[in-house]
N, C-alpha and C positions, 0 to 999 in steps of 0.2 A: 768708583772702586767697587768691585764685585764682592760677593759674600766671602769667598775664599781668601781674597786679599785682605779684607777687613778682619777676618778671623786670625790670619797670620800676624797682622799688625798688633792686634790685641794681645796675642801670645808674646810677641816681642816686648811690648810695653810692660807686661807682667814680669817677664824675665829680667828686664832692665831694672824694675823696681826692686826686685830681690837683690840684684847686683849692687844697686845703690845703697841698699840697707847694709849689705855686707861690707862695702867700702867704708861707710860711715862708722860701722862697728869697729873696724880696724883703726880708722883715723881718730876714734874717740880716746885712743891711748894718750893723745896729747892733753886730755883734760885731767884735772885732779881726780884722784880715786874717789868714787861715790861712797857715801856713808853706808848705803845698803844696796843690794842687787836690785835691778829694775823689776817692777811687778809686771804681771801679765797685761793689765790694763794699759800700763805705760808703753809696752811693746806694741800693743794694738794700735795706739795712737801714732806711734812712730811708723808703723807699717802704712797707715793711711797717709801720713805726711809724706813718706817716700814715694808712694804711688802718685799723689797729686803733683809732686815735683817732677816725676818722670813724665806724666801726661803733658804738663806744660812745656817741658823741654822737647818731648817727642813731636808735639805739634809744630814747634818752631823748626825742628830738624827736617821733618817730612816735607814741609812747605817752604824750605829754604832754596834759594838760588845759588848758594855757595856749596862747596863740597870739600872733602879732604881735611887737611890740617888747618886751612883757613876757617872752615866751619867749626872744627873742634876748638880752635882758639876763641872764636866768637861765643860758642856755647860755654866754655870755661869762664870767660869774662862775665857773661850774663848769670851763670849759676852762682859763682862766687860773689858777684856784685849784689845780686838780689837777696840771696839766702843768708850770706854772712856779712859782707862788708858794710852794706847800708844799715843793717840792723845793729851791728856791734859798735859802729862809731857813735850811734845814739846811746847804746848801753854804757859806753864809756862816760858819757855826760851824765846820765840819769842814775846809773846803777854802779858806777865805778867803785864807790865806797862800800857797796853791799856785796860785791863779788868776792869769793874766796881767792886767795893768792894763786896766781897762775891761770885762773879761769878765762880771763879775757884773751890772753895770748894763746891759750889752748884752743879756744873757739875759732880764732883766726886761722891757726895752723890746721885744725880739723877741717874747716870749710875749704881751705885752699887745696889740701891734699885730696879731699873727696871730689871736688870739682875737676881738678887736674887729671885724676885717674878716670873719672866717669865720662868726661866729655868725649874723648876719642872712641871709647867703647860704644857709647850711644850712637855716635855718627856711623861707626862701622856696622853695628847690628841693624840699624834702620836703613842701611843701603845707600848712604850718602857719601861714601868715601871716594868713589871714583866719579869723574865728570860724566854726566849722562851723554849718550850719543846724540840725542835730540833734545831740544829745549822744550819744556812742558809749561806753557803759560807763564813766560817771563813777565816780570812786573812792568806794567805800563802806568804806574801811579804818578801823580804829580809830586814833585819834590821842589824845595826852594831853588830859585834860579840865580841868586846872587849872594854875595857875602853879606850884604845888608839885610836881606830877607832871612838868611840863616841866623844872623845876630839877633834881630828883634824877636824872632820866633823862639829862640833859645831863652832869651830874657823873659819873655811872656810865659814860657813853659815853667821856668823856675818860680815865677810869681803865682802861677796856678797851683803848683804843688804847695807852696807856702800857705796860700789861702785855704786849700783843702785841709792841710795839716792842722791849722789853728781853728778852723771852723768845726771840724769833727772833734778835735781835741777838747774844745770848750763845750759844744752842744751835746756830745756823746760821753766822752771819757770823764770830763770834769763835773758832770752831773751825778756821778756815782760816788757816794760818800766814802767808800773804801779806798778809792783812788786818791781823793783829796787827803784822807788821813795818811795814806802811805807816803805821799810826797810832802806832807806837812803844810798843805795849802788850804785856802778858803775860797769860796765863790763870792766875788765882789758884786754879783747881781746882774751883770751884763757882759756881753762879748767885748765891747769896747773898753769897759773898765778892766777886764782881764788883760787885754792887750796893753793898756796903759801900765798896769802893774808889772807885766813882763818887761816892757821897755825901760821902766824906771829901775827895776830891781836886777834884771839880767839883760842889759842892753846888747850884749854879744849874742844872745840866743837867736834873735830873728835873723841876723846875717848868717849865722851858722846853719839854720834851717833852710835859708835861701840857697846856700851853697849845696846842701843836700839835695835840694830841688833841682839844681843844675846838674848834679850827678845823675839823678833819676832821668832827667831829660837826655843826658848822654847815653844811658842804657836804652832809652826808648828809640833814639836815633839808630843805635846798633841793631835793634830788632827790625826797624824799618828797612835798613840797608840789607839785612840778611834775607828777609821775607820776599817771596814773589806773590803775585795775585793782587786782589783788590785791597783798598786801604783798610777795609774792615777786618781783613785777615791779619794785618799787622796790628790793628787795634786789639783783636782778640788775643793774639800772642802776647802782646805787652801786658794786657789786663791780667791774663793768667799768671805770667811770670812775676808780676809785681804783687799780686794778691796772695799767691800760694804761701810765701814765707810767713804770713800772718798766722797760718795754722800751727806754726812752731810755738805760738803762745798757748796752745792746748796742752803742751807737754809740762807736767808738774816739775817745779824746781824749788830749791830752798831759798831763793832770793825774792820771789814774788808770790804772794798769796793767791789762791785760786780766784777770788773775786776781782783782784787787780788784773790778773792775766786775762780773764774773760772779758772784763771791761775794755782792755786794750784790744782784744780780738775783735769785738763788735765795733770798735772805733776804726781800726786800721784796715780791716778787710774791705769795706765798701769804698773808702777813699783811694786806696791803692788800685783797686779794680777800675774805678772811675777814671783815675789819672792816666792809666794805660790807654783807655779809649780817647781821652781828650788829647793826649800827646800825639797819637796817630792822626786824629782829625786835624790838629794844628799843622802838622808837617806834610800830610798827604792830601788834605781836602781844602783847607783854607787857601784860597787863591786859585784853585783849579778851574773854577768857572770863568775867571778872567782870562786864563790861559786859553781855554776853549774858544772864547769869544775872539781873541786875537788870531787864533788859527783859522777861524771861519772868515 
């Protein structure tokens, strides 16, 4: 990509970030009325958050092998799935009793409308609406070859997410006193004791988080199917898309004190980024050497 093309791409991303911010501003009408108008610092964080979302989606779109409405639908699913759905189903479990009336439904509606409107605009602005006349580096990555391989890799992917979720949850978030106080918990002294406490007190929680892990795997597979190029490009795209929603924790809100939000930020950002890479490696690299040997 030459300097002129790169400069044009940067301008398009900046313009899309402004558009995304405007769309979210309109869609925020679904939320309960705020107690006070947003401050300048709040809007600054929102601007950075919108820019990061746009960069993550733009990389996926520019390096996609899909186009048109098919790509727009994929972008909608990934945008709504990562930014809204996956985080708010967890909010329902942990924060349902702390949310103002109508907030959860409003967040789902806001996220759905924003993703639905923004996805086709982003695909159009970034020049991926029409099918290219020539293929540009179509994907030659390894992908699972049988139903059995798909099944065990999906199952393992869900377990990887579950492991990262609880490891970072205990060794990062649960070591912060403000977070323990916020949820009314204590540190039993070890990771295994913590897991035993969860399994005995809330036995449904581990299956629930494993189900969330399978959903994250599904989103990773969608990224892999959309992207062209080497496996690491799919890994980078998934890592960015999965990690960027953590920056939403930087936005002040009445439900979660700053110390709790920042604690969850430093907890979720690294494991979501790491999981994106692991998922791409699992589906695009693990087994590729054996396939090469068979072809030789």
